[in-house]
N, C-alpha and C positions, 0 to 999 in steps of 0.2 A: 504494500500500500504506500501511497505517496501523500505526505501531509502538506499543510499550508507552507507557503514560501516563508523563509526567514531572511533577515538582513544581517550580514556579517560586517562589522567594522574592521577594515584592514588598513592600518596606517591612516592616510588622509582620505580614504575612499570607502564608500559603502558598497558592498557587493550583495545583490539579491540572489539568494540560492533557492531555486524552485525545487519542489519535490524532495525536501531534505531527508525524508524517511524511506525513499526508494532504496531497495536492497541492491547493492552493486556486487557483493560477494556472497552468494547464497550459502556457501559452505561455512562461512563465519558469521553470517547475519549482519555483515558490515554494510552500512548505508552510505549514501552520498554525503551526508553530514559527517560521518566518521572519516570519510576521505578528506573533506575540507579540514577537519580538525587535525588530521595527520599532517597535511601540508602546512598548516599554520605552525605546528610544533617544530617543523624543520625548515622554516621559511628562510632563515639566513643561509642554510646550506643549499637549498634548491635554487634560490636566486643566484648564488655564487656560481652554481653549475650551469645555469642557463643564461647568465647575464649577457645581453646584447648579441645573442646568437639567433639566427633564423631557427625556428623550432616547429617541427612537425608534431601534431597532436594525435594521439591514439585515443579515440573517443568510443565510449560504450553507452550509447543513449538509453539502452534498457538494462544496463548492468551486464555482467558476464553472461547472463542467460540469453542475451541477444547478440547481435553481430557487432563486429569492430569496424570503425570508420577511420581511415587514415586521412587526416585533413591538413593540407598545407596552408590554405588560404584562410585568413581571418574573415568571417562573414560580415555582411552588411549589418549595421545596427550595433556594432561593438561600441562600448563607451568611449567618449572622446579622449580620455586619459590613457587608453591602451595604445602601446607603441608597436609599430610593425617595421619590417625591413623587406625591401623588394629583392627577390632573387630571380635570375633569368634561367630559362631552360631552352638553350639555343636549338637543340635538336627538334623541338616541337614548336619553336617560334612563340613561346609563351613565357609568362612571368607569374610570380605569386607574391603577394604581400603576406609574409608569414609573421606569426607572433614574435615579438622581440622583448623578452622579459627584462625589466629593469627594477621591479619592486614586487613585494609579496602579493599585492592586489591583482597583478597580472596573472599570477599562478592560480589564485582563487577564482578569478573570472573564468579561466580555462576549465577548472573543475566544475564550475556551474554549467559550463557547456558540455559536461559529461566526459571530460578528459580524465583518463586514468594514468596514461604514460606520457612522458615528455621526452621527445627525441630531437635534441639540438644538433645543428651542424657543428663542425670543428673549426669554424671561422666565425668572425664577428662582423657586425654591420659596418665598422670602419673600412673594411675591405673584405667582402665576402669571398673573394677569390684567392685569398692567402690565409691558410689556416694558421692558428696559433696553438693548436692542440693536436698532438700525435697520440693515437689510440692503439694500444696493444691489446688485442682481443684473444684471450685463450679460450678457444671454442671446442669443447669436447665433441668428438664424433659419437654416434649412437651407443657404441659399446665401450666408450672411454669412461672409466670411473673417476670420481672426484679426487681420489688419492693421486692420480696422475697429474692433475692440476697442482696439487700441493707440491709434487716433486719438481715440476717445471718452473713454478713461480720464483723460487730462489735463484734459478739459473737466469731468468729474466732480470732479476735484481742484480746479479753478478755482472752481467754484460753491461747493464746501464751504469753500474758503478765504475767499470773500466773506462766507460766513455765520459765519466764525470757528470752523469745525468741523474737527476732525482725523479723517480717515478712514484705516482700516487695510486695504490691499488684500491679496488672496490669489487664487491661481488657483482655479478651481472643481474642478480635476481632470478637467475635460472641455474644452469649447471656449470657455468664458467666463471671466469675472472677477467676483469679489465684492469689495465694499468694505463693511467693518463700521464702525459708529459707536456708541459708548456714549452712551446718552441717559438723562436723568433719568427714573426710573420713575413719571412723573406721569400718563401717558395710557394708555388702553386700546388694544387692537389696532386698532380702527376708526380712531382718531385717528392712530396711527402710520402706518397704511396711507394715510390721506389726505395726511399730510405727505410720505410717500414718493412718492406720485403727483405732488404739486406739484413736488417736486424733479425727478422724471423729466421732467415737462413743460418745466421750465426748461432742462434739458440738451437736450431735443428742439428747443426754439426756437433754440438756439445751433448745433446741427449737424443740421438737419432732413433732410439727404440721407443721414445715417447712422443716425439713431435713430428708433424708433417707440414710442409708448405705446398704440397701438391695442389695445383689449381683446380682441377675438375673433381667435384665431390665423388663422382662414381669411381675415381681412381684412388681415393684415399683409403687407408686401412681404417675400418670402422672402430678399431680399438685405440686409434691415435688421437692426439690433441692437435687440432689445427690452429695455427696462429694466423688469424684472419686479417692480413694486412689490407684487404680490400675495404675494410671499414674506414679507411682514410681516403677513399675515392670521393669525388664530388657528389653531393646530395645523398651520400650514405650516412645513415644516422643510427645511433644505438641509444638505449635508455640512459638518461643522465644519472649522475649521482643523486640519490634520494628519490628517484622516480619509483613509484609503485609499479609493479608489473601486473598485467591483466591475466592473472592466473588465480585459481581457486583459493590459495593460501594468502594472497595479497602480499607476496614477498616484495622486498625493496632492494634496489641496487644500492648497496650500502658501502661507504668508505670504511676501510679497515686499515690497521697497521700491518707492516710486513711481518711482525712477530705473530700476528693473529692467523696468518695463512695456515699454519700447521694445525690449528684447532677449529677454525671457523666452520660453522654449520649454516650454509646459506639459507636453508629452508626455515631457520629459526629467526631470521631477520625479516620482520613483517611490519605492517602498519600498527600492529599491536605492541611490538617490542622496540622498534627503532626510536620512537619519541623519547622514551626513558633513557636509552643509550645516548641519544643526542644531547639530552639535558645533562647527562653525567660527563660525557667526553668532549662535547662541543663538536665542531665540524673538523674532522680529521683531514679534510682537504683545504683548510683555511689558508695554508701557506702556498697553495699551488701556483698563485700568480706572482710569487716573490721573485722567481728567476725564470727567464725564458732561454731555452737552450738552443745551441746550434746543431744543424743536421750535416755540417760539412763532412765530418768523418764518415757518417753513414752513407752519404752520397758517394764518397770515395770507395767505400765497400761495394756499393751498387755498380759503379764503373768496373771495379775489379771482377765482380761476378759476371757481368755481361761480357767482358773480354775473355773470360774463361768458358763462355758458351752457355751460361745460364740465362735463359730468356726471362724477360719481364712480361707476364701475360697482359694482353690488351685490356685496358680498363673499360668499364661500362661507360656508355655514352648517356649524357643527360640533356 
């Protein structure tokens, strides 16, 4: 059942939330208002993760019991204080004015619009064609258990350390792990993707029994961990830090420390548990913007690999 609308005061703005009692997660009985309260509890973290990035919204107008809508464009009728950023899609001769979060009220407005998941670009509106975020996606294949992720993550940290780079890990909200790195916005998507592939191949060399960088899914060992460098391609997005996932347990893509990798249980990080964790620990990604790293060495590795005959698979067109 859906109750009367309620108005939520969020900073300088009031956001009207319709149908606050509508159940979004039937397994938990969690409602739209529960989702609003979750995002308010982690507002500093989710705004930091989304700030000034084009953002795709994964909406569930009828909760998880209904279908999912992938929405790029902010609809007509949005409040005047909501900010957007225009991105172009040359292949289709189209553009989209996407949500550009700058404050908590923007997030709560999106939840009012039935958004569960937030999927930002890895670039910002100052220059949407030059990413400032490199994403390392440890993506288990169907028969790859989480202990493999636990083994590979320290190798990722080791290689980053040798490069003098600080990585910020988080659970994916699913079966994998993400590591985010702030980079200097000097390169386009293609070069960031090349650097990400060179990094993935170095990790693969160190743990070849666990990791694959094989491009075609059908050719990968189903027991392997795929390092999905393609998440750095243009218009490829993944759930942000603190984004709830549209799954029955309402898991959250949650920042963790490197020391937690050995023991973390991703399924225990949910809308019911993360607010207390956030209140206790704060945002573990709070320092992510302090240093922006260079990709020069990784691009040298990419050149080396290509000279050795290792191809860079063609990137998707947008």
